[in-house]
C-alpha positions as a printed Julia matrix, in Angstrom:
97×3 Matrix{Float64}:
  10.98   2.23   -8.29
   7.24   3.19   -7.75
   6.52   2.86   -4.14
   3.15   5.1    -3.85
   0.33   5.61   -5.94
  -3.41   7.25   -6.18
  -6.5    5.5    -7.03
  -9.45   8.53   -7.66
 -13.06   7.07   -8.81
 -15.28   9.48  -11.21
 -19.07   8.65  -11.44
 -20.44  10.82  -14.33
 -23.37  12.75  -14.15
 -26.31  11.33  -16.6
 -25.64  12.86  -20.09
 -21.97  13.82  -18.9
 -20.13  10.38  -19.77
 -18.56  11.5   -22.96
 -17.27  14.68  -21.46
 -15.54  12.89  -18.41
 -13.82  10.45  -21.04
 -12.7   13.26  -23.09
 -11.39  15.26  -20.24
  -9.56  12.01  -18.78
  -8.18  11.62  -22.44
  -6.8   15.35  -22.69
  -5.18  15.1   -19.39
  -2.63  12.86  -20.53
  -0.67  15.78  -22.41
  -0.62  17.63  -18.83
   0.46  14.7   -16.84
   3.14  13.78  -19.35
   4.89  17.06  -18.05
   4.66  15.85  -14.58
   8.45  14.32  -14.04
   7.74  12.74  -11.0
   4.6   11.21  -12.15
   5.88   7.58  -13.08
   2.7    6.16  -14.8
  -0.8    7.58  -15.27
  -3.96   5.45  -16.27
  -6.98   6.92  -17.22
 -10.04   4.13  -16.62
 -13.17   3.33  -17.45
 -14.98   1.07  -15.17
 -18.38   1.12  -16.79
 -20.51   3.39  -18.56
 -20.6    5.95  -16.06
 -17.92   5.03  -13.91
 -14.27   6.13  -14.71
 -11.02   6.48  -12.55
  -7.54   7.84  -12.3
  -4.53   5.4   -11.36
  -1.09   6.72  -10.85
   2.01   5.69   -9.38
   5.19   7.71   -7.66
   8.5    6.79   -6.15
   8.36   9.61   -3.28
   5.73  11.62   -1.38
   7.02  14.76   -3.18
   5.7   13.44   -6.59
   2.24  12.49   -5.21
   1.87  15.95   -3.82
   2.99  17.6    -6.63
   0.39  15.81   -8.7
  -2.53  16.17   -5.97
  -1.64  19.89   -6.32
  -1.17  20.01  -10.12
  -2.95  21.22  -13.26
  -5.29  18.0   -13.57
  -6.47  17.8   -10.24
  -7.28  21.46  -10.39
  -9.25  21.0   -13.74
 -10.72  18.01  -12.41
 -12.1   19.76   -9.19
 -12.97  23.09  -11.01
 -15.08  20.92  -13.15
 -16.46  18.25  -10.82
 -19.88  19.94   -9.97
 -20.96  20.16  -13.79
 -19.63  16.68  -14.82
 -19.85  14.41  -11.72
 -22.62  13.11   -9.59
 -20.8   12.82   -6.39
 -17.4   14.04   -5.2
 -14.53  12.42   -6.62
 -12.87   9.66   -4.13
  -8.78   9.93   -3.98
  -7.26   7.32   -1.96
  -3.34   7.26   -1.29
  -1.92   3.81   -2.05
   1.15   2.44   -0.54
   2.68  -0.86   -2.78
   3.78  -3.61   -0.58
   5.11  -5.43   -3.8
   5.66  -4.64   -7.61
   6.6   -6.75  -10.59
């Protein structure tokens, strides 16, 4: 059962919104290879505001994801695509349906 999560918020630079959206959509194929990532969601909050929400059963899965290919690619492109550094919050679930 999922006990842990991550919430990342991304703010695209003006004119880079489509590139951030395309990056998030393309990341799904990479995340599908991560056995310990239970659920992964690419989110759009508004025209330039995006996010990632993912869930894990154990800290090992969360750590593997944070040190994985998607995180590395995001950080490598952050300066070019994002207006501010991404915020990443570790979440612990209190109740799940």
